[in-house]
N, C-alpha and C positions, 0 to 999 in steps of 0.2 A: 536574612529570612529567619524566621523562628521555625520551631517543629511543627506547629499547627499549619502554617502556610505550606510547609513541604508535604505533610501528609494529606491536606485537602487537595493539592495539586496531584498527588499520587493517586488518590481516588478518582478525580476526574479524567486523568490520563489513562488510568486502567480501564475505565468504562469505555473509553474512545477505542482503546486497542482491542479489547475482547469483544466489542460489538460486531455482529456480522457485517462484512463489507468486501470490498474487492481484494484487499491484501490476503485474506484466508483463502479465497477462491483462486488466487493467482498461485499460492503455495500448493493448494490441493491439484492444481493442474500441472505444476512443474515437477514435484519430487517423485511421484509414481513413475513418470517417463523418463525425466532427466536426471534424477538422483538427488542425493541429500546435499551435495556441494552446491548445485544450482539453486536449491531451496534456500540455502544460506546466503547465496549471492542475492536472491530476491530481498532477503532481510537487509542486507547491505545497502541495497537501492532505497528501501524504505527509510532507513536512518539517515542516508545522505540528504534524502528530501526534507526530513524533519529539520535538519540543520539549515537548509536552504530557507524553509519557511520561517524558522525562528529568527534567521538574520534579517529576512525582509520584514518581519513584524517589529524587530528591535529598531530597524532603520525607518520604520513608518511607511514603507512602500506599500504593504498589504492593505492599507486603509483605501487605497484606490478601489479596491474590489467592491466596497460597500458604498463609496461615495459616488462612482461611476456605475450606473446601471450597464452602459454599453460594455465597459471593461468586463465587469461580471459576467455578462452575457457571453463575450467572446471567450473568456476563461472556461466557463463551465461547459461551453459547446465543445472547445478543445478536448476537454477531459471526456465528455460524453462520446464524441467520436473516436477517441483512442480506445475506450473501453469496449465499444461495439466493434472496433477493428480487431482487437483481440479476440472478442466472441466469435466473429465471423471467420476468422483465421483458424480458430480452434475446430469450428463447425466444418470448414473446409478440409481441414486435415482428417477429421474423423470420417468425412464422406470418402475422400480419397484414399484414407488409410495409408498416407505416404511415410509417416514418421514411424521408424522402428523402435519398438520399446527398448529401453535401456538395459543392456546385458549386465548381469550381476558383476562381471569381471572387468568391464570396460570402465575407462576413466573419462569424465566429462572434458570436452575441448575447452581451452581458454576462451575461444570464441562464444561457445554457449554460455560460459559462466558471465562474459561481459554482455550478452544479451539478456540473461536473468537479471543481472544487476540493473541494467538500464529499463527493463520491464518493471521492477520493483520501484525505481526511481520515477519513471513517469507516471505510474499509476497513483503515486502518492503527490507528486508535483503538480498534476493536473487534476487533483481532487479539491474541488472548492470548500468540502466539509473540513478537510485538513487545514486549508488556508484560513477558514471562519473559526477554527478552534484556536489557531494561533493569533488571530486578529482579536477575538471576543473574549475568550477564556484565558489565554496565556497571560496578557498584561496585567490582569487582576491579581495574579500571584507574585508579580515582580515588585518588591518593596520599592517605595519612593527613595530615589537616590542609591538603589542598588547597583546601578550600572550594568554592563554587559556581562559581568561575571556571574551576577545572580541569575540574569536571564538565561545564560548558557548553561548554568547548573540545572535549570528546569528542563531545558532541551536535553540535557544528558539523562535526566530521570526518565522523561518519555521515551527516549531511545533505548534505555536499559530495560524498561517494561516490555516494550515492544520486542526486543532481543529475547528475553526471558520467554515470554509468551509464545512467540512464533518458532522459537528454537524447539520448544517441547513439541509443538506442532509437526515441524519438519522430522524430528526424530521419531514421533509415532507414525507418520506417513511412511518414512522409509523403511519400517518394519514390514509394510505390506508391498514393498516394492517388487516382490516376486510375482505379485498379481499382475504387474504390468508386463510381464513376459506374455500374458494372454493378449491377443490382438483385439478380441472381443472387450476385454476390460478397457483396454487403451482407447478404444473407439466410443465406448460408452462414457468414459471419463471426459474425453474431450468434448462429446456432445452436450453433456450436463454442465461443464464448466463454461463452455461456450455460450450456451443458452443464459446462463446466470450472468455472464459478463454483459451480454446484450441488454438483460433486463436492468443491470446496474447503470448502464449507459443511458438507457431511455430514463429512468428515475432521475439521474443527474441532469439530463436535458430540461427536465421541468423543476429543478431546484430553485427556490426563490432566494433572493438576496437576504442577508441577515435582517436588514432594517425593514423588510416586509413580512418577517415571520411574526 
């Protein structure tokens, strides 16, 4: 790969990372209530999903999503249902106000970190837009004959951009963690993020295959 290819891919990947989407909403929901460590666990899930998508693209399996309208429909509906489920759960928690805001001296449990990791992983794994990025844009930057090493270098670049951007987001949100001590703030946050997740889920349900765009 030459420098121009790498810089071009970095520009495309950066636009994908910083564009508003479920990842930022998930972190905005997680950090003020569950803490900074849980936010970084979300990011770890994002990155793990990128490597899975990248591997599927390299193996050619992701092509099924555009070649088969049925496969694409099932995949996008799974993602839509999952996002709506997160949103409804957040709204239910806000209504019941069951979750106690994180105490400033408490440490997150390993189970909560695992949960945050898998939330981040599934949010990206079941997102057809991420899959289409690795199917449509990603292969264009892999040099002919470059092999898996070149492809995984691009996945690493995407993951690094994601890590830098959302780490800054996590650190910024952790500075307002004291606001989460307020049950009113926690309830409002869950209500807003829950509504946005449902909106993303509905939008995903109407997403069209790449070949129809």
